[in-house]
Each structure stands twice: as structure tokens, then as C-alpha cells.
DODO-972533 format. One record per residue: chain; residue in three letters; x, y negated, z negated of N, C-alpha, C in turn. Coordinates in steps of 0.05 Angstrom, whole numbers. Layout:
<A,ALA,<X,Y,Z>,<X,Y,Z>,<X,Y,Z>>
...
END
This chain:
<A,UNK,<-163,482,-177>,<-149,450,-175>,<-164,443,-154>>
<A,UNK,<-182,421,-151>,<-203,410,-141>,<-186,386,-119>>
<A,UNK,<-204,387,-93>,<-189,352,-90>,<-216,347,-71>>
<A,UNK,<-210,311,-71>,<-222,297,-67>,<-214,274,-49>>
<A,UNK,<-227,275,-23>,<-209,253,2>,<-222,228,-23>>
<A,UNK,<-203,199,-6>,<-216,176,-16>,<-213,165,0>>
<A,UNK,<-241,144,16>,<-234,122,33>,<-228,102,29>>
<A,UNK,<-222,78,43>,<-217,53,38>,<-244,37,43>>
<A,UNK,<-251,10,18>,<-267,0,23>,<-264,-30,49>>
<A,UNK,<-274,-31,74>,<-276,-59,89>,<-249,-41,102>>
<A,UNK,<-243,-14,116>,<-223,-16,132>,<-230,-13,149>>
<A,UNK,<-199,-17,166>,<-199,-11,185>,<-206,22,190>>
<A,UNK,<-220,32,213>,<-216,64,236>,<-194,69,236>>
<A,UNK,<-190,95,220>,<-169,117,227>,<-164,113,253>>
<A,UNK,<-132,116,261>,<-124,124,281>,<-126,150,289>>
<A,UNK,<-125,173,267>,<-133,201,268>,<-152,208,255>>
<A,UNK,<-145,233,240>,<-168,246,227>,<-156,243,212>>
<A,UNK,<-169,224,190>,<-153,229,158>,<-155,213,137>>
<A,UNK,<-157,210,112>,<-164,192,83>,<-147,178,84>>
<A,UNK,<-153,154,76>,<-120,131,59>,<-117,148,41>>
<A,UNK,<-135,159,19>,<-112,183,-2>,<-134,203,-1>>
<A,UNK,<-122,222,-25>,<-128,251,-25>,<-132,251,-55>>
<A,UNK,<-143,261,-68>,<-137,277,-97>,<-143,292,-101>>
<A,UNK,<-117,307,-114>,<-112,340,-121>,<-113,328,-157>>
<A,UNK,<-142,355,-169>,<-138,348,-196>,<-108,362,-198>>
<A,UNK,<-103,362,-220>,<-83,373,-238>,<-104,388,-259>>
<A,UNK,<-107,381,-280>,<-118,387,-294>,<-155,367,-309>>
<A,UNK,<-161,371,-327>,<-193,353,-325>,<-182,326,-337>>
<A,UNK,<-162,328,-348>,<-156,286,-355>,<-141,278,-335>>
<A,UNK,<-114,299,-313>,<-110,288,-299>,<-101,283,-261>>
<A,UNK,<-101,272,-248>,<-107,282,-217>,<-85,270,-208>>
<A,UNK,<-74,269,-189>,<-49,264,-173>,<-64,250,-139>>
<A,UNK,<-61,233,-133>,<-75,222,-119>,<-47,218,-92>>
<A,UNK,<-50,227,-71>,<-36,225,-47>,<-46,191,-27>>
<A,UNK,<-30,186,-32>,<-36,153,-9>,<-27,162,33>>
<A,UNK,<-44,159,40>,<-33,161,65>,<-16,137,74>>
<A,UNK,<0,135,103>,<14,114,108>,<-7,90,112>>
<A,UNK,<-9,70,100>,<-15,42,96>,<-4,24,119>>
<A,UNK,<-30,9,125>,<-14,-7,150>,<-32,-35,143>>
<A,UNK,<-26,-59,156>,<-35,-92,149>,<-53,-83,159>>
<A,UNK,<-64,-74,174>,<-80,-74,194>,<-109,-80,187>>
<A,UNK,<-133,-89,194>,<-152,-100,182>,<-182,-84,195>>
<A,UNK,<-201,-93,175>,<-225,-74,192>,<-225,-80,230>>
<A,UNK,<-220,-104,232>,<-227,-101,260>,<-210,-115,277>>
<A,UNK,<-184,-91,263>,<-170,-80,287>,<-141,-101,285>>
<A,UNK,<-143,-127,282>,<-115,-146,269>,<-103,-139,262>>
<A,UNK,<-82,-148,248>,<-54,-138,246>,<-51,-164,239>>
<A,UNK,<-35,-173,212>,<-34,-201,201>,<-4,-197,208>>
<A,UNK,<12,-228,211>,<-3,-245,219>,<-4,-257,239>>
<A,UNK,<1,-233,256>,<0,-241,289>,<-26,-233,300>>
<A,UNK,<-47,-258,306>,<-72,-261,319>,<-90,-257,304>>
<A,UNK,<-89,-271,282>,<-97,-261,254>,<-106,-291,247>>
<A,UNK,<-120,-297,239>,<-144,-322,219>,<-142,-310,192>>
<A,UNK,<-115,-328,170>,<-119,-315,149>,<-142,-315,130>>
<A,UNK,<-149,-309,117>,<-179,-315,98>,<-174,-331,71>>
<A,UNK,<-188,-338,56>,<-185,-360,42>,<-160,-338,14>>
<A,UNK,<-160,-315,19>,<-139,-311,-6>,<-123,-298,10>>
<A,UNK,<-115,-308,43>,<-83,-298,46>,<-63,-337,63>>
<A,UNK,<-88,-355,52>,<-78,-370,60>,<-55,-391,41>>
<A,UNK,<-53,-380,12>,<-14,-389,3>,<-2,-385,23>>
<A,UNK,<5,-355,40>,<21,-345,47>,<29,-361,67>>
<A,UNK,<21,-376,89>,<25,-393,100>,<50,-417,93>>
<A,UNK,<33,-423,65>,<41,-456,56>,<64,-441,39>>
<A,UNK,<78,-414,34>,<104,-408,20>,<127,-402,45>>
<A,UNK,<117,-402,73>,<138,-398,87>,<142,-368,79>>
<A,UNK,<122,-346,77>,<139,-320,91>,<130,-312,99>>
<A,UNK,<153,-293,117>,<162,-274,139>,<131,-265,145>>
<A,UNK,<129,-249,172>,<118,-225,178>,<119,-201,162>>
<A,UNK,<138,-194,155>,<139,-172,148>,<130,-173,113>>
<A,UNK,<137,-196,98>,<136,-201,72>,<98,-201,78>>
<A,UNK,<94,-214,95>,<60,-223,94>,<49,-183,96>>
<A,UNK,<56,-170,103>,<46,-148,110>,<46,-132,83>>
<A,UNK,<77,-131,75>,<73,-112,52>,<58,-124,32>>
<A,UNK,<57,-149,30>,<39,-162,14>,<4,-150,17>>
<A,UNK,<-3,-150,32>,<-23,-135,43>,<-28,-98,38>>
<A,UNK,<-2,-100,45>,<-6,-59,46>,<-10,-53,21>>
<A,UNK,<7,-78,-3>,<1,-63,-31>,<-18,-73,-36>>
<A,UNK,<-23,-87,-34>,<-60,-99,-44>,<-85,-83,-30>>
<A,UNK,<-77,-63,-12>,<-91,-43,-2>,<-85,-25,-16>>
<A,UNK,<-55,-14,-21>,<-54,15,-42>,<-69,13,-72>>
<A,UNK,<-70,-10,-64>,<-69,-16,-105>,<-102,-15,-98>>
<A,UNK,<-118,-24,-84>,<-151,-24,-83>,<-153,17,-72>>
<A,UNK,<-133,29,-66>,<-139,45,-60>,<-139,66,-91>>
<A,UNK,<-117,66,-102>,<-124,66,-131>,<-144,67,-139>>
<A,UNK,<-152,45,-145>,<-175,30,-155>,<-200,43,-146>>
<A,UNK,<-197,54,-131>,<-218,66,-113>,<-233,93,-116>>
<A,UNK,<-201,105,-121>,<-210,134,-123>,<-205,135,-156>>
<A,UNK,<-187,121,-180>,<-191,114,-203>,<-224,103,-221>>
<A,UNK,<-238,91,-200>,<-261,87,-201>,<-259,57,-225>>
<A,UNK,<-240,47,-207>,<-226,21,-230>,<-215,18,-251>>
<A,UNK,<-204,37,-255>,<-192,36,-270>,<-162,44,-270>>
<A,UNK,<-151,46,-248>,<-126,39,-239>,<-110,21,-218>>
<A,UNK,<-100,15,-220>,<-73,2,-190>,<-59,12,-188>>
<A,UNK,<-40,-5,-170>,<-11,-4,-177>,<8,4,-193>>
<A,UNK,<4,5,-222>,<12,5,-236>,<9,39,-252>>
<A,UNK,<-1,44,-231>,<-2,81,-226>,<14,100,-208>>
<A,UNK,<32,81,-195>,<45,95,-187>,<60,111,-184>>
<A,UNK,<67,133,-179>,<101,156,-193>,<112,155,-162>>
<A,UNK,<106,144,-138>,<127,151,-125>,<116,135,-98>>
<A,UNK,<132,116,-79>,<121,96,-62>,<145,101,-28>>
<A,UNK,<133,108,-11>,<161,100,5>,<153,81,28>>
<A,UNK,<163,71,39>,<168,49,60>,<181,48,74>>
<A,UNK,<167,48,107>,<163,47,128>,<186,13,137>>
<A,UNK,<212,14,150>,<203,-11,153>,<208,-18,188>>
<A,UNK,<210,-32,198>,<221,-31,230>,<251,-34,234>>
<A,UNK,<254,-70,220>,<275,-87,211>,<284,-78,203>>
<A,UNK,<296,-63,177>,<313,-65,161>,<327,-87,151>>
<A,UNK,<349,-91,168>,<364,-113,167>,<364,-129,167>>
<A,UNK,<336,-150,165>,<318,-175,175>,<293,-165,154>>
<A,UNK,<291,-151,138>,<256,-154,126>,<267,-146,102>>
<A,UNK,<284,-121,97>,<289,-114,68>,<290,-127,46>>
<A,UNK,<305,-154,52>,<310,-164,31>,<280,-175,14>>
<A,UNK,<264,-186,43>,<238,-206,38>,<216,-174,36>>
<A,UNK,<221,-150,38>,<198,-140,29>,<202,-136,-1>>
<A,UNK,<239,-125,-11>,<237,-122,-32>,<239,-146,-56>>
<A,UNK,<235,-175,-43>,<213,-189,-65>,<190,-187,-65>>
<A,UNK,<178,-175,-49>,<140,-176,-58>,<139,-150,-66>>
<A,UNK,<163,-129,-69>,<154,-106,-87>,<161,-126,-112>>
<A,UNK,<181,-127,-111>,<189,-137,-140>,<166,-142,-158>>
<A,UNK,<163,-174,-147>,<138,-182,-149>,<115,-175,-163>>
<A,UNK,<103,-160,-137>,<74,-138,-142>,<73,-103,-160>>
<A,UNK,<101,-95,-162>,<105,-73,-162>,<123,-73,-190>>
<A,UNK,<143,-85,-190>,<173,-83,-220>,<162,-98,-235>>
<A,UNK,<155,-124,-226>,<138,-145,-255>,<116,-128,-277>>
<A,UNK,<101,-109,-254>,<73,-100,-269>,<84,-86,-278>>
<A,UNK,<106,-64,-280>,<122,-29,-298>,<136,-54,-318>>
<A,UNK,<152,-78,-317>,<169,-77,-331>,<152,-99,-355>>
<A,UNK,<132,-98,-351>,<117,-116,-370>,<104,-91,-378>>
<A,UNK,<95,-76,-370>,<78,-56,-384>,<102,-38,-400>>
<A,UNK,<127,-47,-394>,<152,-31,-407>,<148,12,-393>>
<A,UNK,<130,8,-372>,<146,41,-365>,<153,41,-346>>
<A,UNK,<172,71,-344>,<186,78,-314>,<169,56,-288>>
<A,UNK,<190,48,-279>,<193,44,-244>,<177,62,-232>>
<A,UNK,<164,70,-201>,<165,91,-201>,<180,94,-178>>
<A,UNK,<196,126,-163>,<213,144,-155>,<199,114,-127>>
<A,UNK,<220,108,-104>,<211,95,-79>,<235,103,-67>>
<A,UNK,<230,98,-32>,<250,105,-5>,<233,90,7>>
<A,UNK,<259,74,19>,<257,52,32>,<277,60,62>>
<A,UNK,<250,68,91>,<271,74,111>,<268,53,131>>
<A,UNK,<285,57,152>,<273,38,175>,<265,67,194>>
<A,UNK,<247,59,209>,<229,74,231>,<236,53,264>>
<A,UNK,<233,67,278>,<232,54,303>,<212,42,321>>
<A,UNK,<179,51,300>,<165,36,315>,<136,62,300>>
<A,UNK,<111,38,293>,<90,42,264>,<62,42,288>>
<A,UNK,<41,59,287>,<21,46,306>,<7,28,288>>
<A,UNK,<-3,14,298>,<-20,20,326>,<7,4,352>>
<A,UNK,<19,-12,337>,<46,-29,365>,<56,-34,360>>
<A,UNK,<69,-57,369>,<100,-67,355>,<90,-77,334>>
<A,UNK,<68,-96,328>,<59,-122,310>,<62,-115,280>>
<A,UNK,<57,-88,278>,<56,-74,258>,<96,-63,245>>
<A,UNK,<91,-77,224>,<127,-86,218>,<126,-66,189>>
<A,UNK,<108,-62,178>,<114,-48,152>,<87,-28,138>>
<A,UNK,<96,0,139>,<80,9,123>,<89,28,105>>
<A,UNK,<65,41,81>,<76,55,50>,<58,77,47>>
<A,UNK,<64,95,44>,<62,121,31>,<70,119,-6>>
<A,UNK,<50,129,-15>,<58,134,-42>,<44,164,-54>>
<A,UNK,<40,163,-82>,<30,183,-99>,<31,169,-125>>
<A,UNK,<-2,167,-129>,<-3,152,-161>,<-18,177,-180>>
<A,UNK,<-12,164,-211>,<-33,183,-219>,<-46,170,-233>>
<A,UNK,<-66,194,-238>,<-102,178,-235>,<-117,198,-260>>
<A,UNK,<-139,187,-277>,<-150,212,-293>,<-163,227,-275>>
<A,UNK,<-168,241,-289>,<-174,271,-266>,<-203,262,-251>>
<A,UNK,<-217,269,-246>,<-239,258,-220>,<-256,289,-214>>
<A,UNK,<-265,289,-244>,<-289,322,-236>,<-316,310,-221>>
END
């Protein structure tokens, strides 16, 4: 089994020694991508929507009235999709997830909005494809790096084409 680290394009500098994901080849045709804990932290270190100037792709969230946790959940899932795409050389995305763990700072107030984002971005895609939904766990944590602005973090496993 060969192993390959995966980096995220235009990513924030990691706070420790790790890669965005790690590909483990199971066979010539199958690999598992282990995706590190991913937050909404941007390359410039800002954490949306706190102290962040929204890019054109994010402006709609201001108008939809999404909560900060929903904004972060959407960004995190977009980043995870990008990590999967990079590891699979453009042939995969969220539809390749087999497991996802969601860490939430305030489960009582944010669980519903995070579920809404998850269902729109992941659940709907799997239902349209008619494939089994990924396994999922959601837990509350007391805090996440780098500071109190981080409300959501996700890590997961995706199935991709083998990368020899």
C-alpha cells in the first residue's frame, strides 16, 4: 500500500505538522483519502464570517441570513470537496465521502442549521445519485483552533480512484 499526502489549494498555513489529507492506496483501483480536521479558516488567517470580507462566491450567504455556524459549515464542506477533487485529480467530490465527523462548538443552537447545510450539500447529492449516504457523527466540543471564532470543524474519509 502506498501513501500520498494531499495539500489544499490556497489553504491557510497548518497550525501544526499535518497535511489536508492522506491517500492510502488499497489496490490499483481503490484508495481511501483520510481528510484532516478542516475549518473555515482562510489563507489569510481570517475566519468567516468574523472579520472577513466576503468574496463574490460567498455574498449570497449574507443575503440568505445564514448563521455564522451555517456559513462555516458551507465553507468547510466546499473545502473538503476541493481536497477530494485535488486527491482524485478532479474526478471526485463530496459524493465520494464514506464517513464524516462534525465537531460543533454549540450543538444546541447550531445543530439544526448545520444539518440544513449538510443535507443541501451532501444528502441531496447522494439521494440524486441513488447511493448510500456516508456514515456521520456530530459531537459538541468546548473549543477548536485557532480560537473562539471557529464554530465548526469536520474530518472524514473518502473513497477515490487509486493513485499509483
